[in-house]
A tleap script that builds the chain and sets N, CA, C and O, in Angstrom:
source leaprc.protein.ff14SB
mol = sequence {
  NASN ILE GLU ASP LEU ARG GLY SER SER HIE
  GLY LEU ILE MET THR LYS LYS PHE GLU TYR
  ILE ASP ILE SER SER SER GLU ILE ARG ASP
  ALA ILE TYR SER ASN LYS ASN LEU THR ASN
  LEU LEU PRO THR ALA VAL ALA ASP TYR ILE
  ASN LEU HIE GLY LEU TYR CARG
}
set mol.1.N position { 27.075 -0.097 -3.440 }
set mol.1.CA position { 26.536 -0.015 -4.542 }
set mol.1.C position { 25.811 -1.553 -4.647 }
set mol.1.O position { 26.224 -2.687 -4.402 }
set mol.2.N position { 24.748 -1.104 -5.050 }
set mol.2.CA position { 23.529 -1.962 -5.786 }
set mol.2.C position { 24.338 -3.064 -6.508 }
set mol.2.O position { 24.258 -4.279 -6.331 }
set mol.3.N position { 25.226 -2.302 -7.458 }
set mol.3.CA position { 25.948 -3.801 -8.241 }
set mol.3.C position { 27.004 -4.700 -7.626 }
set mol.3.O position { 27.312 -5.821 -8.030 }
set mol.4.N position { 27.502 -4.062 -6.614 }
set mol.4.CA position { 28.366 -4.981 -5.694 }
set mol.4.C position { 27.499 -5.669 -5.070 }
set mol.4.O position { 27.932 -6.773 -4.742 }
set mol.5.N position { 26.280 -5.429 -4.727 }
set mol.5.CA position { 25.579 -6.059 -3.757 }
set mol.5.C position { 24.556 -7.160 -4.471 }
set mol.5.O position { 23.905 -8.013 -3.868 }
set mol.6.N position { 24.570 -7.002 -5.453 }
set mol.6.CA position { 24.202 -8.177 -6.598 }
set mol.6.C position { 25.044 -9.014 -6.667 }
set mol.6.O position { 24.774 -10.209 -6.549 }
set mol.7.N position { 26.266 -8.555 -6.877 }
set mol.7.CA position { 27.592 -9.960 -7.500 }
set mol.7.C position { 27.748 -10.634 -5.867 }
set mol.7.O position { 28.333 -11.717 -5.884 }
set mol.8.N position { 27.354 -10.201 -4.598 }
set mol.8.CA position { 27.446 -11.089 -3.570 }
set mol.8.C position { 26.879 -12.298 -3.130 }
set mol.8.O position { 25.795 -12.696 -3.556 }
set mol.9.N position { 27.374 -12.741 -2.521 }
set mol.9.CA position { 26.220 -14.138 -1.901 }
set mol.9.C position { 25.269 -13.859 -1.180 }
set mol.9.O position { 24.426 -14.754 -1.113 }
set mol.10.N position { 25.023 -12.766 -0.483 }
set mol.10.CA position { 24.240 -12.300 -0.004 }
set mol.10.C position { 23.669 -10.560 -0.578 }
set mol.10.O position { 24.078 -9.968 -1.577 }
set mol.11.N position { 22.643 -10.077 0.420 }
set mol.11.CA position { 22.395 -8.939 0.185 }
set mol.11.C position { 21.558 -8.569 -1.287 }
set mol.11.O position { 21.824 -7.529 -1.888 }
set mol.12.N position { 20.791 -9.287 -1.663 }
set mol.12.CA position { 19.784 -9.041 -2.924 }
set mol.12.C position { 19.523 -7.801 -2.322 }
set mol.12.O position { 19.633 -7.624 -1.109 }
set mol.13.N position { 19.018 -6.520 -3.504 }
set mol.13.CA position { 18.024 -6.147 -2.972 }
set mol.13.C position { 17.074 -5.929 -4.477 }
set mol.13.O position { 17.460 -5.791 -5.638 }
set mol.14.N position { 15.698 -5.967 -3.888 }
set mol.14.CA position { 14.716 -5.829 -5.027 }
set mol.14.C position { 14.491 -4.383 -4.949 }
set mol.14.O position { 14.704 -3.806 -3.882 }
set mol.15.N position { 14.015 -3.644 -6.145 }
set mol.15.CA position { 13.584 -1.954 -5.763 }
set mol.15.C position { 12.038 -2.277 -6.877 }
set mol.15.O position { 11.812 -2.832 -7.952 }
set mol.16.N position { 10.908 -1.199 -5.329 }
set mol.16.CA position { 10.161 -1.075 -6.739 }
set mol.16.C position { 9.417 0.209 -6.813 }
set mol.16.O position { 9.289 0.714 -5.698 }
set mol.17.N position { 8.907 0.868 -7.743 }
set mol.17.CA position { 8.387 2.123 -8.223 }
set mol.17.C position { 6.926 2.366 -7.559 }
set mol.17.O position { 6.062 1.498 -7.435 }
set mol.18.N position { 6.874 3.064 -7.352 }
set mol.18.CA position { 5.259 3.129 -6.054 }
set mol.18.C position { 4.808 4.390 -6.960 }
set mol.18.O position { 5.588 4.903 -7.764 }
set mol.19.N position { 3.768 4.750 -6.807 }
set mol.19.CA position { 2.938 6.172 -6.773 }
set mol.19.C position { 2.681 6.279 -5.064 }
set mol.19.O position { 2.316 5.458 -4.223 }
set mol.20.N position { 3.062 7.704 -5.013 }
set mol.20.CA position { 2.819 8.352 -3.930 }
set mol.20.C position { 0.972 8.487 -3.891 }
set mol.20.O position { 0.318 8.690 -4.914 }
set mol.21.N position { 0.449 8.352 -2.720 }
set mol.21.CA position { -1.042 8.845 -2.386 }
set mol.21.C position { -0.671 9.059 -1.108 }
set mol.21.O position { -0.202 8.402 -0.178 }
set mol.22.N position { -1.071 10.351 -1.365 }
set mol.22.CA position { -1.343 11.309 0.303 }
set mol.22.C position { -2.455 11.253 0.808 }
set mol.22.O position { -3.349 12.015 0.439 }
set mol.23.N position { -2.680 10.090 2.017 }
set mol.23.CA position { -3.915 10.157 2.530 }
set mol.23.C position { -3.240 9.492 3.240 }
set mol.23.O position { -2.427 8.606 2.979 }
set mol.24.N position { -3.866 10.288 4.973 }
set mol.24.CA position { -3.960 9.232 6.277 }
set mol.24.C position { -5.195 8.076 6.794 }
set mol.24.O position { -6.386 7.945 6.512 }
set mol.25.N position { -4.387 7.450 7.551 }
set mol.25.CA position { -5.602 6.507 7.926 }
set mol.25.C position { -6.329 6.629 8.563 }
set mol.25.O position { -6.957 5.599 8.805 }
set mol.26.N position { -6.705 7.688 9.164 }
set mol.26.CA position { -7.908 8.448 9.402 }
set mol.26.C position { -8.748 8.920 8.268 }
set mol.26.O position { -9.978 8.932 8.329 }
set mol.27.N position { -8.125 9.274 7.326 }
set mol.27.CA position { -9.227 9.051 6.143 }
set mol.27.C position { -9.649 8.212 5.383 }
set mol.27.O position { -10.614 8.334 4.629 }
set mol.28.N position { -8.924 7.242 5.528 }
set mol.28.CA position { -9.653 6.205 5.129 }
set mol.28.C position { -10.439 5.425 5.868 }
set mol.28.O position { -11.156 4.529 5.422 }
set mol.29.N position { -10.257 5.940 7.719 }
set mol.29.CA position { -11.291 4.974 8.483 }
set mol.29.C position { -12.652 5.568 8.081 }
set mol.29.O position { -13.679 4.939 7.824 }
set mol.30.N position { -12.414 7.260 8.073 }
set mol.30.CA position { -13.608 8.374 7.968 }
set mol.30.C position { -14.416 7.892 6.635 }
set mol.30.O position { -15.639 8.025 6.595 }
set mol.31.N position { -13.775 7.394 5.674 }
set mol.31.CA position { -14.335 6.965 4.495 }
set mol.31.C position { -15.328 5.746 4.635 }
set mol.31.O position { -16.456 5.502 4.208 }
set mol.32.N position { -14.155 4.909 5.638 }
set mol.32.CA position { -15.250 3.481 5.839 }
set mol.32.C position { -16.421 3.577 6.787 }
set mol.32.O position { -17.512 3.006 6.814 }
set mol.33.N position { -16.058 4.148 7.273 }
set mol.33.CA position { -17.292 4.641 8.161 }
set mol.33.C position { -18.469 5.323 7.838 }
set mol.33.O position { -19.500 5.428 8.503 }
set mol.34.N position { -18.216 5.734 6.835 }
set mol.34.CA position { -19.162 6.561 6.083 }
set mol.34.C position { -19.737 5.928 4.772 }
set mol.34.O position { -20.323 6.493 3.849 }
set mol.35.N position { -19.441 4.705 4.920 }
set mol.35.CA position { -19.638 3.811 3.779 }
set mol.35.C position { -19.322 4.348 2.069 }
set mol.35.O position { -19.973 4.308 1.024 }
set mol.36.N position { -18.136 4.785 2.416 }
set mol.36.CA position { -17.672 5.525 1.195 }
set mol.36.C position { -16.987 4.418 -0.037 }
set mol.36.O position { -16.820 3.232 0.244 }
set mol.37.N position { -16.719 4.834 -1.060 }
set mol.37.CA position { -15.759 3.350 -2.155 }
set mol.37.C position { -14.507 3.662 -2.090 }
set mol.37.O position { -13.866 4.136 -3.027 }
set mol.38.N position { -14.098 3.429 -1.032 }
set mol.38.CA position { -12.146 2.918 -0.946 }
set mol.38.C position { -11.686 3.208 -2.020 }
set mol.38.O position { -10.825 4.088 -1.987 }
set mol.39.N position { -12.077 2.565 -3.514 }
set mol.39.CA position { -11.326 2.839 -4.995 }
set mol.39.C position { -11.506 4.047 -5.200 }
set mol.39.O position { -10.844 4.356 -6.191 }
set mol.40.N position { -12.029 4.873 -4.813 }
set mol.40.CA position { -11.654 6.577 -5.257 }
set mol.40.C position { -10.650 6.730 -4.446 }
set mol.40.O position { -9.749 7.378 -4.978 }
set mol.41.N position { -10.419 6.393 -3.342 }
set mol.41.CA position { -9.157 6.926 -2.452 }
set mol.41.C position { -7.870 6.367 -2.613 }
set mol.41.O position { -6.828 7.023 -2.630 }
set mol.42.N position { -7.998 4.695 -2.773 }
set mol.42.CA position { -6.634 4.014 -2.769 }
set mol.42.C position { -6.800 2.882 -4.472 }
set mol.42.O position { -7.728 2.802 -5.277 }
set mol.43.N position { -5.559 2.249 -4.427 }
set mol.43.CA position { -5.604 1.656 -5.621 }
set mol.43.C position { -6.797 0.454 -5.524 }
set mol.43.O position { -7.452 0.359 -4.486 }
set mol.44.N position { -6.984 -0.245 -6.402 }
set mol.44.CA position { -8.126 -1.237 -6.125 }
set mol.44.C position { -7.561 -2.215 -5.548 }
set mol.44.O position { -8.203 -2.662 -4.598 }
set mol.45.N position { -6.505 -2.759 -5.794 }
set mol.45.CA position { -5.837 -3.665 -4.890 }
set mol.45.C position { -5.531 -4.216 -3.050 }
set mol.45.O position { -5.433 -5.188 -2.302 }
set mol.46.N position { -5.487 -2.530 -3.151 }
set mol.46.CA position { -5.246 -1.962 -1.375 }
set mol.46.C position { -6.930 -2.144 -0.825 }
set mol.46.O position { -7.285 -2.670 0.230 }
set mol.47.N position { -7.684 -1.621 -1.739 }
set mol.47.CA position { -9.141 -1.217 -0.957 }
set mol.47.C position { -9.644 -2.672 -0.831 }
set mol.47.O position { -9.821 -3.141 0.293 }
set mol.48.N position { -9.917 -3.514 -2.104 }
set mol.48.CA position { -10.189 -4.710 -1.725 }
set mol.48.C position { -9.592 -5.579 -0.475 }
set mol.48.O position { -10.347 -6.229 0.249 }
set mol.49.N position { -8.138 -5.537 -0.274 }
set mol.49.CA position { -7.915 -6.138 1.086 }
set mol.49.C position { -8.195 -5.644 2.290 }
set mol.49.O position { -8.497 -6.340 3.259 }
set mol.50.N position { -8.099 -4.271 2.285 }
set mol.50.CA position { -8.965 -3.684 3.383 }
set mol.50.C position { -10.248 -4.303 3.959 }
set mol.50.O position { -10.510 -4.780 5.063 }
set mol.51.N position { -10.943 -4.136 2.856 }
set mol.51.CA position { -12.776 -4.812 2.619 }
set mol.51.C position { -12.596 -5.946 3.424 }
set mol.51.O position { -12.970 -6.007 4.595 }
set mol.52.N position { -11.773 -7.252 2.540 }
set mol.52.CA position { -11.496 -8.685 2.833 }
set mol.52.C position { -11.003 -8.800 3.742 }
set mol.52.O position { -10.892 -10.014 3.911 }
set mol.53.N position { -10.555 -8.257 4.587 }
set mol.53.CA position { -9.666 -8.701 5.963 }
set mol.53.C position { -10.413 -7.666 7.391 }
set mol.53.O position { -10.099 -7.622 8.580 }
set mol.54.N position { -11.608 -6.851 6.518 }
set mol.54.CA position { -12.119 -6.021 7.912 }
set mol.54.C position { -11.741 -4.890 7.917 }
set mol.54.O position { -12.535 -4.011 8.253 }
set mol.55.N position { -9.941 -4.450 7.413 }
set mol.55.CA position { -9.092 -3.575 8.339 }
set mol.55.C position { -10.297 -2.564 8.927 }
set mol.55.O position { -11.506 -2.721 8.757 }
set mol.56.N position { -9.578 -1.394 9.727 }
set mol.56.CA position { -10.411 -0.251 10.288 }
set mol.56.C position { -11.543 -0.435 10.628 }
set mol.56.O position { -12.172 0.616 10.750 }
set mol.57.N position { -12.255 -1.598 10.902 }
set mol.57.CA position { -13.563 -2.019 11.324 }
set mol.57.C position { -13.748 -2.466 12.650 }
set mol.57.O position { -14.861 -2.830 13.028 }
savepdb mol mol.pdb
quit
């Protein structure tokens, strides 16, 4: 029970709702290799992170 955990000295749980995106890493790599805009496939923050860190290159 989440409420029991919140009341204890340990076991804090944080939850986050998110939108499910049905895309594979292969599709992301293919888009990068084809110089396509990732923001059409992924949330902007995720696309920016991939570009900033040169992931999948």
